[in-house]
C-alpha positions as CSV (number, residue, x, y, z in Angstrom):
1,X,28.0,10.3,-19.6
2,X,26.5,6.8,-19.0
3,X,27.3,5.4,-15.6
4,X,29.5,2.3,-15.8
5,X,27.6,-0.9,-14.9
6,X,29.0,-2.6,-11.9
7,X,30.8,-6.0,-12.5
8,X,28.7,-9.1,-12.4
9,X,28.5,-10.7,-9.0
10,X,27.3,-14.3,-8.2
11,X,26.0,-15.1,-4.7
12,X,25.2,-18.6,-3.5
13,X,22.3,-18.7,-1.0
14,X,21.7,-21.4,1.6
15,X,18.3,-21.6,3.5
16,X,17.6,-24.1,6.3
17,X,15.7,-22.2,9.0
18,X,12.6,-24.5,9.2
19,X,11.6,-27.5,7.1
20,X,12.8,-26.5,3.6
21,X,16.4,-27.1,2.5
22,X,17.1,-24.7,-0.3
23,X,20.1,-23.5,-2.4
24,X,20.2,-21.0,-5.2
25,X,22.6,-19.0,-7.3
26,X,21.6,-15.4,-8.1
27,X,23.5,-12.6,-9.9
28,X,23.4,-8.9,-9.1
29,X,20.8,-8.3,-11.9
30,X,18.4,-10.5,-10.1
31,X,18.7,-13.4,-12.5
32,X,18.1,-16.8,-10.8
33,X,20.8,-18.9,-12.4
34,X,19.8,-22.0,-10.5
35,X,17.5,-22.8,-7.6
36,X,16.6,-26.1,-6.0
37,X,14.6,-27.0,-2.9
38,X,14.2,-30.3,-0.9
39,X,10.9,-30.3,1.0
40,X,10.4,-32.3,4.2
41,X,6.6,-32.5,4.1
42,X,6.5,-36.3,4.1
43,X,8.8,-36.5,7.1
44,X,6.7,-34.2,9.3
45,X,3.2,-35.1,8.1
46,X,2.7,-37.9,10.6
47,X,3.2,-35.4,13.4
48,X,0.9,-32.7,12.0
49,X,3.7,-30.1,12.3
50,X,7.5,-29.6,12.0
51,X,9.6,-31.6,14.4
52,X,12.9,-29.6,14.9
53,X,15.2,-32.6,15.4
54,X,13.9,-34.3,12.3
55,X,14.2,-31.1,10.3
56,X,17.8,-30.6,11.4
57,X,18.9,-34.1,10.5
58,X,17.2,-33.8,7.1
59,X,19.1,-30.5,6.4
60,X,22.4,-32.3,7.1
61,X,21.5,-35.0,4.6
62,X,20.2,-32.7,1.9
63,X,22.2,-29.5,1.9
64,X,25.5,-30.7,0.4
65,X,23.8,-32.6,-2.6
66,X,21.7,-29.5,-3.3
67,X,24.8,-27.3,-3.4
68,X,26.4,-29.7,-5.9
69,X,23.2,-29.7,-8.0
70,X,23.0,-25.9,-8.2
71,X,26.7,-25.6,-9.1
72,X,26.4,-28.4,-11.7
73,X,23.3,-26.9,-13.3
74,X,24.8,-23.4,-13.5
75,X,28.1,-24.7,-14.9
76,X,29.9,-22.8,-12.2
77,X,32.4,-23.9,-9.6
78,X,33.0,-22.4,-6.1
79,X,36.0,-20.4,-7.3
80,X,33.6,-18.4,-9.6
81,X,31.2,-17.5,-6.8
82,X,31.7,-14.0,-5.3
83,X,30.1,-14.5,-1.9
84,X,28.3,-17.1,0.2
85,X,25.0,-16.0,1.8
86,X,23.4,-18.2,4.5
87,X,20.5,-17.9,6.8
88,X,21.8,-17.1,10.3
89,X,18.3,-16.8,11.9
90,X,15.7,-16.5,13.1
91,X,14.3,-20.0,13.0
92,X,14.7,-23.5,14.5
93,X,18.2,-23.3,15.8
94,X,19.3,-26.8,14.8
95,X,18.4,-26.2,11.2
96,X,19.8,-22.7,11.2
97,X,23.1,-24.0,12.5
98,X,23.3,-26.6,9.7
99,X,23.0,-24.1,7.0
100,X,25.0,-21.4,8.5
101,X,27.9,-23.6,9.5
102,X,27.9,-25.0,5.9
103,X,28.0,-21.4,4.7
104,X,31.0,-20.7,7.0
105,X,32.8,-23.8,5.8
106,X,32.4,-22.9,2.1
107,X,33.4,-19.3,2.9
108,X,36.6,-20.5,4.7
109,X,37.5,-23.2,2.2
110,X,37.0,-21.0,-0.9
111,X,38.2,-17.8,0.6
112,X,34.9,-16.1,-0.3
113,X,33.0,-13.4,1.8
114,X,30.4,-14.7,4.2
115,X,27.1,-12.9,4.4
116,X,24.8,-13.7,7.4
117,X,21.2,-13.3,6.3
118,X,18.3,-12.6,8.5
119,X,15.6,-14.9,7.2
120,X,13.0,-12.2,7.6
121,X,15.1,-9.8,5.5
122,X,15.2,-12.5,2.9
123,X,11.4,-12.3,2.7
124,X,11.4,-8.4,3.0
125,X,13.7,-7.9,0.0
126,X,12.3,-10.7,-2.2
127,X,9.8,-8.2,-3.8
128,X,12.8,-6.3,-5.2
129,X,13.9,-9.6,-6.8
130,X,10.4,-10.1,-8.3
131,X,10.0,-6.5,-9.4
132,X,13.2,-4.7,-10.4
133,X,11.4,-1.3,-10.4
134,X,10.6,-1.4,-6.7
135,X,12.6,1.1,-4.8
136,X,12.8,2.1,-1.1
137,X,10.9,2.9,1.0
138,X,7.9,0.6,1.0
139,X,5.4,-0.8,3.5
140,X,5.7,-4.5,4.0
141,X,3.1,-7.0,5.3
142,X,5.2,-10.0,6.3
143,X,3.0,-13.0,6.8
144,X,4.2,-16.5,7.4
145,X,4.0,-19.6,9.6
146,X,6.2,-18.0,12.3
147,X,5.7,-14.3,11.8
148,X,3.1,-11.6,11.2
149,X,4.5,-8.1,11.0
150,X,4.0,-4.8,9.3
151,X,7.3,-3.0,8.6
152,X,8.4,0.2,6.9
153,X,11.3,-1.0,4.7
154,X,13.6,2.1,4.5
155,X,16.7,0.4,3.0
156,X,18.7,-2.8,3.2
157,X,19.2,-3.4,6.9
158,X,16.9,-0.5,7.9
159,X,13.4,-1.5,9.2
160,X,10.8,0.1,11.4
161,X,8.3,-2.3,12.8
162,X,4.8,-0.9,13.0
163,X,2.9,-4.0,14.1
164,X,3.4,-7.6,15.1
165,X,1.3,-10.5,16.5
166,X,0.7,-10.6,20.3
167,X,0.2,-14.4,20.1
168,X,0.0,-16.7,17.1
169,X,1.2,-15.8,13.6
170,X,-1.3,-16.0,10.8
171,X,0.3,-19.0,9.2
172,X,0.4,-20.7,12.5
173,X,-3.4,-20.2,12.8
174,X,-3.8,-21.7,9.4
175,X,-1.8,-24.8,10.4
176,X,-3.7,-25.2,13.6
177,X,-7.1,-24.8,11.9
178,X,-6.0,-27.5,9.4
179,X,-5.2,-29.8,12.2
180,X,-8.6,-29.1,13.9
181,X,-10.4,-29.8,10.7
182,X,-8.4,-32.9,9.9
183,X,-7.0,-31.4,6.6
184,X,-3.4,-32.6,7.0
185,X,0.0,-30.9,6.7
186,X,1.0,-28.4,5.5
187,X,-2.0,-26.6,6.8
188,X,-2.0,-23.3,4.8
189,X,-2.6,-24.8,1.3
190,X,-5.0,-27.4,2.8
191,X,-7.2,-24.8,4.3
192,X,-7.1,-22.7,1.1
193,X,-8.2,-25.6,-1.0
194,X,-11.0,-26.6,1.4
195,X,-12.2,-23.0,1.5
196,X,-12.8,-22.9,-2.2
197,X,-16.0,-24.9,-1.7
198,X,-17.2,-23.0,1.4
199,X,-19.3,-20.0,2.3
200,X,-17.0,-17.3,3.9
201,X,-20.0,-15.9,5.8
202,X,-21.5,-19.2,7.0
203,X,-19.7,-19.3,10.4
204,X,-19.7,-16.3,12.8
205,X,-16.1,-16.0,13.8
206,X,-14.3,-13.1,15.6
207,X,-11.9,-10.6,14.1
208,X,-9.5,-10.1,17.0
209,X,-8.4,-6.6,17.7
210,X,-10.1,-5.3,14.6
211,X,-11.7,-2.4,16.6
212,X,-8.7,-1.9,18.8
213,X,-6.6,1.3,18.8
214,X,-3.4,-0.7,19.1
215,X,-1.8,-1.7,15.7
216,X,-1.1,-5.4,16.4
217,X,-2.5,-8.7,15.3
218,X,-4.0,-11.5,17.3
219,X,-5.1,-15.0,16.1
220,X,-5.2,-17.2,19.2
221,X,-8.9,-16.4,19.9
222,X,-9.8,-17.0,16.2
223,X,-8.2,-20.4,16.4
224,X,-10.2,-21.2,19.6
225,X,-13.4,-20.1,17.9
226,X,-12.7,-22.4,15.0
227,X,-12.3,-25.3,17.4
228,X,-15.6,-24.5,19.1
229,X,-17.4,-24.2,15.7
230,X,-16.0,-27.6,14.6
231,X,-17.0,-29.3,17.9
232,X,-20.5,-27.9,17.7
233,X,-21.3,-30.2,14.8
234,X,-23.5,-27.4,13.3
235,X,-21.2,-26.3,10.4
236,X,-19.7,-28.0,7.4
237,X,-16.0,-28.3,7.3
238,X,-15.5,-26.3,4.1
239,X,-17.7,-23.5,5.5
240,X,-15.5,-23.3,8.6
241,X,-12.4,-23.2,6.4
242,X,-13.8,-20.4,4.2
243,X,-15.1,-18.4,7.2
244,X,-11.7,-18.8,9.0
245,X,-9.8,-17.6,5.9
246,X,-12.1,-14.6,5.5
247,X,-11.7,-13.7,9.1
248,X,-7.9,-13.7,8.7
249,X,-8.2,-11.6,5.5
250,X,-10.4,-9.1,7.3
251,X,-7.8,-8.8,10.1
252,X,-4.9,-8.4,7.6
253,X,-6.7,-5.7,5.7
254,X,-7.8,-3.8,8.8
255,X,-4.4,-3.8,10.5
256,X,-2.6,-2.9,7.2
257,X,-5.0,0.0,6.6
258,X,-4.2,1.3,10.1
259,X,-0.5,1.1,9.3
260,X,-1.0,2.9,6.0
261,X,-2.9,5.7,7.7
262,X,-0.2,6.0,10.3
263,X,2.5,6.4,7.5
264,X,0.3,8.9,5.7
265,X,-0.2,10.8,9.0
266,X,3.5,11.1,9.4
267,X,3.9,12.4,5.8
268,X,6.1,9.5,4.8
269,X,6.1,8.9,1.1
270,X,6.3,5.2,0.2
271,X,6.5,3.6,-3.3
272,X,4.4,0.5,-2.8
273,X,2.5,-1.7,-0.4
274,X,4.2,-5.1,-0.5
275,X,3.4,-8.6,0.9
276,X,5.8,-11.4,1.4
277,X,6.2,-14.6,3.3
278,X,4.5,-18.0,2.9
279,X,1.0,-16.7,3.5
280,X,1.4,-14.3,0.6
281,X,1.1,-17.3,-1.7
282,X,-2.6,-17.6,-0.7
283,X,-4.6,-16.5,-3.7
284,X,-7.6,-15.4,-1.6
285,X,-5.6,-12.8,0.3
286,X,-4.1,-10.9,-2.7
287,X,-7.3,-9.4,-4.1
288,X,-8.3,-7.9,-0.8
289,X,-4.9,-6.3,-0.3
290,X,-4.9,-5.1,-3.9
291,X,-8.1,-3.2,-3.3
292,X,-6.6,-1.7,-0.1
293,X,-3.4,-0.6,-1.9
294,X,-5.4,0.9,-4.7
295,X,-7.5,2.9,-2.2
296,X,-4.3,4.5,-1.0
297,X,-3.0,5.1,-4.6
298,X,-0.3,2.5,-4.2
299,X,0.6,-0.6,-6.3
300,X,0.5,-4.0,-4.5
301,X,3.6,-5.9,-5.2
302,X,3.8,-9.6,-4.3
303,X,6.4,-12.1,-5.4
304,X,5.2,-15.2,-7.3
305,X,4.1,-18.1,-5.0
306,X,7.4,-19.9,-5.5
307,X,9.3,-17.0,-4.0
308,X,6.8,-16.5,-1.1
309,X,7.5,-19.7,0.7
310,X,11.0,-20.4,2.0
311,X,13.6,-20.7,-0.8
312,X,17.2,-20.3,-1.6
313,X,16.8,-17.5,-4.1
314,X,15.5,-15.0,-1.5
315,X,18.6,-15.7,0.6
316,X,21.0,-15.3,-2.3
317,X,19.2,-12.1,-3.4
318,X,19.5,-10.6,0.1
319,X,23.1,-11.6,-0.1
320,X,23.4,-9.7,-3.4
321,X,21.8,-6.6,-1.8
322,X,24.2,-6.7,1.1
323,X,27.3,-7.6,-0.9
324,X,27.0,-4.6,-3.2
325,X,26.8,-2.4,-0.2
326,X,29.9,-4.0,1.4
327,X,27.9,-5.6,4.2
328,X,30.2,-8.6,4.9
329,X,30.2,-10.7,8.0
330,X,33.0,-12.7,9.7
331,X,33.2,-16.3,10.6
332,X,32.5,-15.6,14.3
333,X,29.0,-14.4,13.5
334,X,26.5,-16.4,15.5
335,X,23.4,-18.4,14.5
336,X,20.3,-17.0,16.2
337,X,17.0,-18.5,17.1
338,X,15.6,-14.9,17.5
339,X,16.7,-12.0,15.4
340,X,14.2,-9.1,15.0
341,X,14.5,-6.8,12.0
342,X,13.8,-3.8,14.2
343,X,15.6,-4.4,17.5
344,X,14.5,-1.0,18.8
345,X,10.8,-1.7,18.3
346,X,8.6,-1.4,21.5
347,X,7.7,-4.7,22.9
348,X,4.1,-5.5,22.1
349,X,1.7,-6.6,24.8
350,X,1.9,-10.3,25.2
351,X,4.5,-10.7,22.5
352,X,6.8,-13.6,22.7
353,X,9.2,-15.2,20.2
354,X,7.4,-13.7,17.2
355,X,7.9,-10.1,18.1
């Protein structure tokens, strides 16, 4: 007897945790019906980084028009939506509150279920949106401007953190390196472009913690070494960019291999090695991680670049995953600046807000 297919569900996703305002409509088959994003790059470029107050005001101005645009493009109205999913943290709290309060208002006005989404879970589940064959459990390298973690993804809402950064996130190091080198904002793509013309072995830069027994990441010392290399006047800018990028890749590969060996040592069977988050869009990182995954007889699964950076589809999809499991939230759910995926993880040495 063929199992009956569950009825179609449509989830509207709202994302506003940092400097991207995004809205998307996704169904429970993973079809992105409509997805739109309003970037704030031009607003923050003069400051060389994201200014929280400016970001929050921009979200207020842009979110409602984006909701209308997505609904109009999809030919749907709010009465036809099954649930509202909105980022409730972690992130810049002003921006998070704009999106989450909007989600609450839509939920209340339209009498639709509200689903509070952890922004990190949005990234963690996006590979299942990109590859419908991906099943739990899998090992996730989550790399972005604000976070750098390795997690065992057991199921929706079930995560075991194996590693985190004890200081800067990888994406944060890219942004600061771009600022040191005068490459502009946003820093990640700028460094990647500059590195294309450089020699990745030209500048002797450290690989922090690469020989350490602890599983975590550290990028603060690498950032300082970049500053000293630049101030020395000895090296070309594109060589510094390429050498920095290679140092980050070496750290990611080394720490990921340590996590993979730990999982294997515990006889835990995983189905894939997965990368997600804004840094996963970097095309120099993927080949090295592909080689690592293949060495452990695993596929590397990475979303397309458009789904790596912050977007509404990942929030809507996380909402779909939760909605079909009956994971619904109430209107009293709080917005959170900090919200770890694994609240029981041991605090890492020196770890702060990124743990």
